[in-house]
C-alpha positions as CSV (number, residue, x, y, z in Angstrom):
1,M,-0.9,-11.6,5.0
2,A,0.4,-10.2,1.8
3,A,-1.5,-7.0,0.8
4,A,-3.6,-7.7,-2.3
5,K,-4.8,-4.2,-2.7
6,H,-3.0,-1.8,-5.0
7,Y,-3.6,1.7,-6.4
8,L,-2.6,0.4,-9.9
9,D,-3.8,-3.1,-10.7
10,D,-2.4,-3.0,-14.3
11,P,1.3,-4.0,-13.9
12,T,2.3,-2.5,-17.2
13,N,0.8,0.9,-16.4
14,A,2.4,0.8,-12.9
15,V,5.9,0.3,-14.4
16,I,5.6,3.1,-17.0
17,S,4.0,5.5,-14.6
18,G,6.6,4.8,-12.0
19,L,9.4,5.5,-14.4
20,R,7.8,8.7,-15.5
21,G,7.6,9.7,-11.9
22,V,11.4,9.3,-11.5
23,T,12.0,11.9,-14.2
24,L,9.5,14.3,-12.6
25,V,11.4,14.4,-9.3
26,N,14.7,14.9,-11.1
27,P,14.5,17.2,-14.1
28,S,17.9,16.1,-15.3
29,L,16.6,12.7,-16.3
30,L,14.8,11.5,-19.5
31,L,12.7,8.4,-20.2
32,D,12.8,6.2,-23.3
33,E,9.4,4.8,-22.7
34,K,9.5,2.2,-25.4
35,N,12.6,0.6,-24.0
36,K,11.9,1.5,-20.4
37,I,15.3,3.3,-20.0
38,V,15.8,6.2,-17.6
39,Y,19.0,8.1,-18.6
40,R,20.7,11.4,-17.9
41,H,20.0,14.3,-20.1
42,P,23.2,15.1,-22.2
43,D,23.2,18.7,-20.9
44,S,23.5,17.4,-17.3
45,I,26.8,15.6,-18.0
46,A,29.7,17.9,-17.4
47,N,32.3,15.5,-18.9
48,P,30.8,13.1,-21.5
49,K,34.1,11.3,-21.8
50,N,33.8,9.9,-18.3
51,V,32.9,6.2,-17.9
52,S,29.2,5.6,-18.1
53,V,27.7,3.3,-15.4
54,V,24.6,1.3,-16.2
55,C,22.4,-0.9,-14.1
56,G,19.0,-2.5,-14.4
57,G,16.7,-5.4,-13.8
58,G,13.1,-6.2,-13.2
59,S,10.8,-3.4,-11.8
60,G,9.4,-3.7,-8.4
61,H,12.7,-3.0,-6.6
62,E,12.3,0.7,-6.5
63,P,14.1,3.0,-5.9
64,G,16.6,0.5,-7.3
65,F,17.7,1.3,-9.8
66,S,15.9,3.9,-11.9
67,A,16.1,6.4,-9.0
68,F,19.9,5.9,-8.9
69,V,20.4,7.6,-12.2
70,G,22.0,11.0,-11.7
71,H,25.3,12.8,-11.2
72,G,27.7,10.7,-9.1
73,A,25.8,7.4,-9.6
74,L,24.2,5.8,-12.7
75,T,24.3,7.2,-16.2
76,A,21.3,5.0,-17.2
77,C,19.1,2.3,-16.0
78,V,17.1,-0.4,-18.0
79,A,13.9,-1.7,-16.4
80,G,12.0,-4.8,-17.1
81,T,8.5,-5.7,-16.1
82,I,7.8,-6.5,-12.5
83,F,10.3,-9.0,-11.3
84,A,11.4,-9.8,-14.8
85,S,14.7,-9.0,-16.6
86,P,14.7,-6.4,-19.4
87,S,15.3,-7.9,-22.8
88,A,18.6,-8.0,-24.6
89,Q,17.2,-5.5,-27.2
90,Q,16.4,-3.0,-24.4
91,V,20.0,-3.4,-23.0
92,R,21.4,-2.9,-26.5
93,A,19.3,0.2,-27.1
94,C,20.6,1.7,-23.8
95,L,24.3,0.9,-24.5
96,S,24.2,2.1,-28.1
97,Q,21.7,5.0,-28.0
98,R,21.2,6.5,-24.5
99,L,24.8,7.1,-23.4
100,P,27.2,9.9,-24.4
101,A,28.9,9.1,-27.7
102,E,32.2,10.3,-26.3
103,T,32.2,8.0,-23.3
104,Q,35.5,6.2,-22.9
105,G,33.8,3.0,-21.7
106,I,30.8,1.5,-19.9
107,V,30.5,-0.4,-16.7
108,V,27.3,-2.5,-16.4
109,V,26.3,-3.6,-12.9
110,V,24.0,-6.6,-12.9
111,T,22.4,-8.6,-10.1
112,N,23.2,-12.3,-10.2
113,Y,19.9,-13.7,-11.5
114,T,19.9,-15.9,-14.6
115,G,17.7,-13.7,-16.7
116,D,19.5,-10.5,-15.9
117,V,23.0,-12.0,-16.5
118,L,21.9,-13.5,-19.9
119,N,20.0,-10.5,-21.3
120,F,22.6,-8.0,-20.1
121,G,25.3,-10.3,-21.3
122,M,23.8,-10.4,-24.8
123,G,23.5,-6.6,-24.9
124,I,27.1,-6.2,-23.7
125,E,28.4,-8.6,-26.4
126,K,26.5,-6.6,-29.1
127,A,28.0,-3.4,-27.7
128,R,31.5,-4.9,-27.8
129,A,31.0,-6.0,-31.3
130,L,30.4,-2.3,-32.2
131,G,33.8,-1.5,-30.7
132,K,32.6,-0.2,-27.2
133,K,34.7,-1.0,-24.1
134,V,32.4,-2.6,-21.6
135,E,33.1,-4.0,-18.2
136,M,30.5,-6.2,-16.5
137,V,30.2,-6.4,-12.7
138,V,27.9,-9.2,-11.5
139,V,26.7,-8.7,-7.9
140,G,26.1,-11.7,-5.7
141,D,26.1,-10.7,-2.0
142,D,23.4,-13.0,-0.5
143,V,24.5,-15.5,2.1
144,G,21.0,-16.9,2.6
145,V,21.9,-19.4,-0.1
146,G,25.1,-21.2,0.9
147,R,27.8,-22.6,-1.3
148,A,26.3,-26.1,-1.3
149,K,22.8,-25.0,-2.5
150,G,24.0,-22.2,-4.7
151,G,26.2,-24.5,-6.7
152,K,27.4,-23.1,-10.0
153,V,24.8,-20.2,-9.9
154,G,26.5,-18.6,-6.9
155,R,25.1,-15.9,-4.6
156,R,22.0,-13.9,-5.5
157,G,22.2,-10.2,-5.8
158,L,20.6,-8.2,-2.9
159,S,20.7,-4.7,-1.6
160,G,24.5,-4.6,-1.5
161,T,24.1,-3.7,-5.2
162,A,23.3,-0.2,-4.1
163,L,26.8,0.1,-2.6
164,V,28.4,-1.2,-5.8
165,V,26.5,1.2,-7.9
166,K,27.3,4.2,-5.7
167,I,31.0,3.4,-5.5
168,C,31.4,2.7,-9.2
169,G,29.4,5.8,-10.1
170,A,31.5,8.0,-7.9
171,L,34.7,6.7,-9.4
172,A,33.4,7.2,-12.9
173,E,32.4,10.7,-12.1
174,A,36.0,11.3,-10.9
175,G,37.3,10.4,-14.3
176,A,38.7,6.9,-13.6
177,S,39.3,4.4,-16.4
178,V,36.7,1.8,-17.3
179,E,39.1,-0.9,-16.1
180,D,39.5,0.7,-12.7
181,C,35.7,1.2,-12.4
182,G,35.1,-2.5,-13.2
183,K,37.9,-3.5,-10.8
184,I,36.5,-1.6,-7.8
185,G,33.0,-2.9,-8.5
186,R,34.2,-6.5,-8.3
187,L,36.3,-5.7,-5.2
188,V,33.2,-4.4,-3.5
189,V,31.2,-7.5,-4.4
190,N,34.0,-9.8,-3.1
191,N,33.9,-8.0,0.3
192,L,30.1,-7.8,0.7
193,V,27.7,-10.0,2.6
194,S,23.9,-9.6,2.8
195,V,20.9,-11.5,4.0
196,G,17.2,-10.7,4.1
197,A,14.2,-11.6,6.2
198,S,10.5,-11.1,5.7
199,L,7.2,-11.7,7.3
200,S,5.5,-12.5,4.0
201,R,6.0,-12.7,0.3
202,V,4.6,-9.7,-1.6
203,H,1.6,-9.5,-3.8
204,V,2.3,-8.4,-7.4
205,P,-0.2,-6.0,-9.0
206,G,-2.5,-7.9,-11.4
207,K,-2.2,-11.2,-9.6
208,S,-5.2,-12.8,-8.0
209,A,-6.1,-12.1,-4.4
210,Q,-6.0,-15.8,-3.8
211,E,-2.2,-15.7,-3.9
212,A,-2.3,-13.5,-0.8
213,K,-4.5,-15.9,1.0
214,D,-2.2,-18.8,0.0
215,E,0.8,-16.9,1.4
216,E,-0.9,-16.5,4.7
217,E,-1.2,-20.3,4.9
218,R,2.3,-20.9,3.7
219,L,4.0,-18.7,6.3
220,G,1.8,-18.9,9.3
221,P,1.3,-16.4,12.2
222,G,4.4,-15.5,14.2
223,L,6.8,-16.9,11.6
224,V,9.5,-14.9,9.8
225,E,11.4,-16.3,6.7
226,I,15.1,-15.8,6.7
227,G,16.9,-15.7,3.4
228,M,13.8,-14.7,1.4
229,G,14.8,-13.3,-2.0
230,I,13.6,-10.0,-3.6
231,H,11.4,-11.8,-6.1
232,N,9.4,-13.9,-3.6
233,E,12.0,-16.7,-3.7
234,P,11.7,-18.9,-0.6
235,G,14.2,-18.4,2.2
236,C,16.5,-20.9,3.9
237,E,14.5,-21.3,7.1
238,K,11.3,-20.2,8.9
239,V,11.6,-19.3,12.5
240,K,9.4,-18.0,15.3
241,T,11.6,-15.6,17.3
242,D,11.8,-12.0,18.5
243,L,13.8,-9.2,16.8
244,P,17.0,-9.9,18.9
245,G,16.8,-13.6,18.0
246,L,16.2,-12.8,14.4
247,V,19.2,-10.5,14.1
248,K,21.4,-13.0,15.9
249,I,20.6,-15.6,13.3
250,M,21.1,-13.2,10.4
251,L,24.4,-11.8,11.6
252,G,25.6,-15.4,12.3
253,Q,25.0,-16.4,8.7
254,M,26.9,-13.3,7.5
255,L,29.8,-13.2,9.9
256,D,30.4,-16.6,11.5
257,Q,33.8,-17.7,10.2
258,N,33.2,-21.2,11.3
259,D,30.3,-21.6,8.9
260,K,32.1,-22.9,5.8
261,D,29.0,-23.0,3.8
262,R,28.3,-19.3,4.2
263,G,31.6,-17.8,5.3
264,Y,32.1,-15.8,2.1
265,V,34.0,-12.8,3.5
266,N,36.5,-12.9,6.3
267,I,35.4,-10.1,8.6
268,Q,37.2,-9.9,11.9
269,K,36.9,-7.9,15.1
270,G,37.9,-4.3,14.6
271,D,37.6,-4.3,10.8
272,D,36.4,-1.2,9.1
273,T,32.9,-1.8,7.7
274,I,29.8,-0.2,6.2
275,L,26.4,-1.2,7.4
276,L,23.4,-0.9,5.1
277,V,19.9,-1.8,6.4
278,N,17.6,-1.9,3.5
279,N,13.8,-1.8,3.7
280,F,11.9,-4.3,1.5
281,G,9.4,-1.6,1.0
282,G,6.7,-2.4,3.6
283,T,8.5,-2.2,6.9
284,S,7.5,0.9,8.8
285,N,10.3,3.5,9.4
286,L,9.7,3.1,13.1
287,E,10.4,-0.6,13.0
288,L,13.3,-0.2,10.6
289,S,15.0,2.2,13.0
290,A,14.5,-0.4,15.8
291,V,16.1,-3.0,13.5
292,V,19.1,-0.7,13.0
293,T,19.5,-0.3,16.7
294,E,19.5,-4.0,17.3
295,I,21.9,-4.8,14.5
296,V,24.4,-2.1,15.6
297,S,24.2,-3.3,19.2
298,Q,24.9,-7.0,18.3
299,L,27.6,-6.1,15.8
300,G,29.4,-4.4,18.7
301,S,28.7,-6.9,21.4
302,A,29.1,-10.1,19.5
303,Y,31.6,-9.3,16.7
304,G,33.5,-6.3,17.9
305,L,32.5,-4.2,14.9
306,K,31.6,-0.5,14.9
307,P,30.6,0.4,11.3
308,R,32.2,3.5,9.9
309,R,28.9,4.4,8.3
310,V,25.4,3.2,9.1
311,I,23.0,3.7,6.2
312,S,19.3,2.9,6.5
313,G,16.3,3.3,4.1
314,T,14.8,1.8,1.0
315,F,17.4,1.2,-1.6
316,F,16.5,-2.1,-3.3
317,G,12.9,-3.0,-2.5
318,S,10.5,-5.8,-3.2
319,L,7.3,-3.9,-3.8
320,N,5.6,-3.5,-0.4
321,G,7.4,-6.5,1.3
322,P,7.3,-6.5,5.1
323,G,11.0,-7.3,5.4
324,F,14.5,-6.0,5.5
325,I,18.0,-6.9,4.2
326,V,21.2,-6.4,6.2
327,S,24.4,-5.8,4.2
328,V,27.9,-5.5,5.6
329,L,30.8,-4.2,3.4
330,K,34.3,-4.8,4.5
331,L,36.4,-1.8,3.6
332,V,39.7,-2.8,1.9
333,D,42.4,-1.0,0.0
334,A,41.2,-0.4,-3.6
335,G,44.8,0.3,-4.8
336,L,43.8,3.7,-6.2
337,E,45.1,7.2,-5.7
338,P,44.3,9.2,-2.6
339,G,40.7,10.4,-2.4
340,K,39.4,7.3,-4.1
341,T,39.0,4.8,-1.2
342,M,35.8,2.9,-0.9
343,I,34.5,5.0,1.9
344,E,35.5,8.3,0.2
345,L,33.6,7.2,-3.0
346,L,30.6,6.2,-0.9
347,D,30.7,9.6,0.8
348,S,31.0,11.6,-2.4
349,P,27.9,13.6,-3.4
350,A,25.3,12.1,-5.7
351,E,22.3,13.8,-7.3
352,A,20.1,10.7,-7.4
353,T,16.9,10.6,-5.5
354,G,17.3,6.9,-4.7
355,W,20.5,7.5,-2.7
356,S,19.2,8.8,0.6
357,A,22.4,8.7,2.7
358,S,22.4,12.4,3.6
359,V,24.9,12.6,6.5
360,K,28.2,14.1,5.5
361,A,31.6,12.4,6.0
362,S,32.7,15.2,8.3
363,T,29.7,14.6,10.6
364,W,30.6,10.9,10.8
365,E,34.3,11.5,11.4
366,K,33.8,14.2,14.1
367,E,34.5,13.1,17.7
368,Y,31.5,14.0,19.9
369,Q,31.8,14.6,23.6
370,E,29.5,12.3,25.6
371,I,26.6,14.2,27.2
372,K,25.4,12.6,30.4
373,A,21.8,13.0,31.5
374,T,21.3,15.1,34.6
375,D,18.3,16.1,36.7
376,K,20.1,19.2,38.0
377,D,17.8,21.6,36.3
378,E,14.6,19.7,37.4
379,K,15.8,19.7,41.0
380,A,16.5,23.4,40.8
381,D,12.8,23.9,39.9
382,L,11.6,22.3,43.1
383,R,12.0,25.3,45.3
384,T,9.9,24.7,48.4
385,T,7.1,26.9,49.7
386,N,5.7,27.6,53.1
387,L,2.5,25.7,52.4
388,K,2.5,22.7,54.7
389,G,0.2,19.8,55.5
390,E,-1.4,18.9,58.8
391,Q,-1.5,15.4,60.2
392,R,-5.3,15.0,59.8
393,W,-7.9,15.3,57.1
394,S,-11.6,16.2,57.6
395,N,-14.5,17.4,55.5
396,S,-16.0,19.2,58.4
397,G,-16.0,23.0,58.6
398,R,-13.1,23.1,61.0
399,V,-10.1,20.9,61.8
400,G,-7.8,21.4,64.7
401,G,-9.0,25.1,65.0
402,R,-8.3,25.8,61.3
403,A,-11.0,26.9,58.9
404,N,-11.9,25.2,55.6
405,G,-10.8,21.7,56.6
406,L,-9.0,20.3,53.4
407,V,-5.7,19.8,55.1
408,V,-3.3,17.1,54.0
409,N,-0.2,15.4,55.2
410,P,2.3,13.4,53.1
411,D,1.1,10.0,54.3
412,L,-2.6,10.8,53.7
413,L,-1.8,12.3,50.3
414,K,0.1,9.2,49.4
415,R,-2.8,7.0,50.5
416,M,-5.3,9.1,48.5
417,L,-3.3,9.1,45.4
418,K,-2.6,5.4,45.5
419,S,-6.3,4.7,45.9
420,G,-7.1,6.7,42.8
421,L,-4.3,5.5,40.7
422,D,-4.9,1.8,41.6
423,K,-8.5,2.4,40.4
424,V,-7.2,3.8,37.1
425,V,-5.0,0.8,36.5
426,A,-7.9,-1.6,37.4
427,E,-10.2,0.2,35.0
428,E,-7.8,0.2,32.0
429,A,-9.6,-2.5,30.1
430,Q,-12.9,-0.8,30.5
431,I,-11.5,2.6,29.4
432,T,-9.8,1.0,26.4
433,H,-13.1,-0.8,25.5
434,Y,-14.9,2.5,25.5
435,D,-12.1,4.1,23.4
436,T,-12.1,1.4,20.8
437,I,-15.8,2.3,20.2
438,V,-15.5,6.1,20.0
439,G,-11.8,6.7,19.5
440,D,-8.5,5.0,18.6
441,G,-8.2,2.7,21.6
442,D,-5.3,4.2,23.3
443,C,-6.9,6.2,26.2
444,G,-6.9,3.4,28.7
445,V,-3.3,2.4,28.0
446,G,-2.1,6.1,28.3
447,L,-3.9,6.6,31.6
448,K,-2.5,3.3,32.9
449,R,1.1,4.3,32.0
450,G,0.7,7.6,33.8
451,A,-0.8,6.0,36.8
452,E,1.9,3.3,37.0
453,G,4.6,6.0,36.7
454,I,3.2,7.9,39.7
455,L,2.6,4.8,41.7
456,E,6.3,4.0,41.2
457,M,7.2,7.4,42.6
458,L,4.9,6.8,45.6
459,S,6.6,3.5,46.3
460,S,9.9,5.3,46.7
461,D,8.5,7.8,49.2
462,Q,8.9,10.9,47.1
463,I,5.8,12.6,48.4
464,S,6.8,15.9,50.0
465,Q,5.2,17.8,52.8
466,D,5.2,20.7,50.4
467,P,2.3,20.2,47.9
468,M,4.0,22.3,45.2
469,V,6.9,19.9,45.1
470,S,4.7,16.9,44.9
471,I,2.6,18.3,42.2
472,T,5.7,19.3,40.2
473,K,7.1,15.8,40.4
474,I,3.7,14.2,39.4
475,A,3.5,16.7,36.4
476,G,7.0,15.5,35.3
477,I,6.0,11.9,35.4
478,V,2.8,12.6,33.4
479,E,5.0,14.4,30.7
480,D,7.3,11.4,30.5
481,T,4.8,8.6,30.5
482,M,1.5,9.8,28.9
483,D,1.4,10.8,25.3
484,G,-1.4,11.9,23.1
485,T,-3.9,14.7,23.7
486,S,-4.9,13.6,27.2
487,G,-1.3,13.4,28.3
488,A,-0.7,17.0,27.1
489,L,-3.9,18.3,28.8
490,Y,-3.0,16.7,32.2
491,A,0.6,17.9,32.0
492,I,-0.5,21.5,31.2
493,F,-3.1,21.4,34.0
494,L,-0.7,20.0,36.6
495,N,2.2,22.3,35.8
496,S,-0.2,25.2,36.0
497,L,-1.5,23.9,39.3
498,A,2.0,23.8,40.7
499,A,2.5,27.4,39.6
500,N,-0.8,28.5,41.1
501,V,0.0,26.7,44.4
502,R,3.3,28.5,44.5
503,K,1.4,31.8,44.1
504,L,-0.5,31.0,47.3
505,D,2.8,30.9,49.3
506,S,3.3,33.3,52.1
507,S,6.1,34.2,54.5
508,N,4.5,32.1,57.2
509,T,3.7,28.4,57.3
510,T,0.2,28.0,55.9
511,D,-2.0,25.0,55.7
512,L,-3.4,24.2,52.2
513,T,-7.1,24.4,52.8
514,S,-9.8,23.3,50.4
515,K,-10.6,26.9,49.7
516,L,-7.0,27.6,48.6
517,L,-6.7,24.4,46.7
518,A,-10.0,25.1,44.9
519,Q,-8.8,28.5,43.9
520,A,-5.6,27.1,42.5
521,L,-7.6,24.4,40.6
522,E,-9.9,27.1,39.2
523,D,-6.9,29.2,38.0
524,S,-5.4,26.1,36.4
525,L,-8.6,25.4,34.5
526,E,-8.4,29.0,33.2
527,A,-4.8,28.4,32.1
528,L,-5.8,25.1,30.4
529,G,-8.4,27.1,28.5
530,K,-5.7,28.9,26.6
531,Y,-4.7,25.7,24.9
532,T,-8.0,23.9,24.4
533,P,-11.5,25.2,23.7
534,A,-12.9,22.1,25.5
535,K,-15.8,22.9,27.9
536,P,-18.4,20.7,29.6
537,G,-20.7,19.4,27.0
538,D,-18.0,18.7,24.4
539,R,-17.6,15.1,25.5
540,T,-14.0,15.3,26.9
541,L,-12.3,14.9,30.2
542,M,-13.5,18.4,31.0
543,D,-17.0,17.0,31.6
544,S,-15.5,15.4,34.8
545,L,-12.8,17.9,35.7
546,V,-14.8,21.1,35.6
547,P,-17.7,19.8,37.9
548,F,-15.1,18.5,40.3
549,V,-13.4,21.9,40.6
550,E,-16.6,23.9,40.8
551,T,-18.2,21.6,43.4
552,L,-15.0,21.6,45.5
553,K,-15.0,25.4,45.5
554,A,-18.6,25.6,46.5
555,T,-18.7,22.9,49.2
556,G,-15.2,22.2,50.3
557,S,-16.0,18.5,50.1
558,T,-13.9,16.2,48.0
559,K,-16.5,13.5,48.2
560,E,-19.2,15.8,46.8
561,A,-16.8,17.0,44.2
562,A,-16.1,13.4,43.1
563,I,-19.8,12.7,42.9
564,A,-20.2,15.7,40.6
565,A,-17.3,14.5,38.5
566,E,-18.9,11.0,38.2
567,A,-22.2,12.5,37.2
568,G,-20.5,14.7,34.6
569,A,-18.8,11.6,33.1
570,A,-22.2,9.7,33.0
571,R,-23.8,12.6,31.1
572,T,-21.3,12.1,28.2
573,K,-23.1,8.9,27.3
574,G,-25.3,9.9,24.3
575,M,-23.5,13.2,23.9
576,E,-22.0,14.0,20.5
577,A,-18.4,14.9,20.5
578,S,-17.4,18.4,19.5
579,L,-13.6,17.9,20.0
580,G,-11.1,15.0,20.0
581,R,-10.7,11.9,17.9
582,S,-14.4,10.9,18.4
583,V,-15.3,13.7,16.0
584,Y,-13.5,11.9,13.2
585,V,-14.6,8.4,14.1
586,G,-18.3,9.2,13.8
587,G,-20.9,6.5,14.0
588,E,-23.3,5.8,16.8
589,G,-20.9,4.6,19.4
590,H,-21.3,7.8,21.5
591,K,-24.8,6.6,22.3
592,E,-23.6,3.5,23.9
593,V,-20.7,4.5,26.1
594,P,-19.4,7.6,28.1
595,D,-16.4,9.5,27.0
596,P,-13.3,7.4,27.9
597,G,-11.3,10.3,29.2
598,A,-14.1,11.7,31.4
599,Y,-14.8,8.2,32.7
600,G,-11.2,7.5,33.6
601,L,-10.8,10.8,35.4
602,S,-14.1,10.3,37.4
603,Q,-12.9,6.8,38.5
604,F,-9.7,8.3,39.8
605,L,-11.4,11.1,41.6
606,T,-14.0,8.8,43.1
607,A,-11.4,6.4,44.5
608,L,-9.3,9.3,45.7
609,A,-12.2,10.7,47.7
610,E,-13.0,7.3,49.2
611,A,-9.6,7.3,50.8
612,V,-10.3,10.4,52.8
């Protein structure tokens, strides 16, 4: 559903305030508020005779293109209202009043939308009538609209415009002629393909909330719209697919040379290219990075393309749209002097907050040696001890003539762990339910991931006769599979337990008794206390862990210790949290359910003890 809530519901105020903000984060910029023009301060222009590069269009596409004003990019930008072209008068004011008087010429970059082309065109003709040399570059890079449907209008302008602006701006900064700046701009356009996809249209500030509800009905659950424009224009098709399937369709529209309707640029295997993945504005950075990964993978596997540069971020947005645009630029000879190739101009520095490509050319061009993953260091840590397990387990006072009968063997330890871990997996839904009431709902999933990871280890018979080795392996799995606070607490505790078991080592083979284990557990609790203030009564997993350790030390019985852990977890029901996410959640949920972490641990310990 398109988000209908905004911090600024007045669209006029939103545009003006947004333009002011651009000048606040770059002090070399000025704002002509009346005409909505952001332009470079004359004192920031080292050579005022250089070609001036201007762009513009409706607002709502930020950072495009007001935030592209700055050294190495635009000289000025003219903004309209949200999704509406600026007027010819605004454009005229920019070209005649807001550029250096000494400039040898002007390049105006315009996206191919009727209002933009007409209004910028009128402004350009007025400037030419005043004797100014002006080149116009119209950007049409969209392949979502094919030749048949596009007709005389041609391709729409999408995020590839950012590449045109950057390359033209860099060439102008280098002192090139206005003719050369216009020529390279058109060359970029002619070698550029883009297509967008979105999960929804955007909601414009000031519009009714009903529009958002209507959009939910128009594009139903699970559907993504391919070819959607940056002004809420409908796309070419709606599909229900996963990310790999979506990317396959989008790249096919851009690169399939057999598609005569959309084969605008002949890009072949091995060609040098630039990849730009542009955020509509509402796609999370996490998902956008995943999109980049999928696109790069398919470009290589399906088309034999390895982009020379991969640029990702928000360059040409559509308010808070939950979508993205893929642009591929084929690098061709610009016919200019050395140092002024397309890629060199793209790499050249720019002091514009909207251009977020921060990786230097030297970093891209460097050959990096492949580093292969190795477990050598981890294996080196698994130095064995002389603590060995017996072949029987008993909770009686003596076993096989040995005192303090907690004696384990690999098979028994495996059976005990499996029993406890299977119980955690089975209880995931219940733990998650509790955590949705008093936390953020991830406790059960985290415990299940850890349990499944250890169960996988058990299935491959990696349990050692040496308890320190087994504990170290389990700690490593917890580190890899469990995130969040509970994962960190368990990892610290288990690593400390491995270290404390090692301290119990002696020169002779020694059985790990309940007394020795309880001592190691108690020392590990003390170590854990260095990193968390949690104690019994704070409504955390410590309400189960501490009673278990204390009872095991006092009785030597795992079953009695597990009963104490279960009772400790039960006491957390009705207990107000002093630590953890529950503190921030608030409400009365703590009166209804036990602490999820304490409950999960108690279930593990109970099932473990039952396997003795």
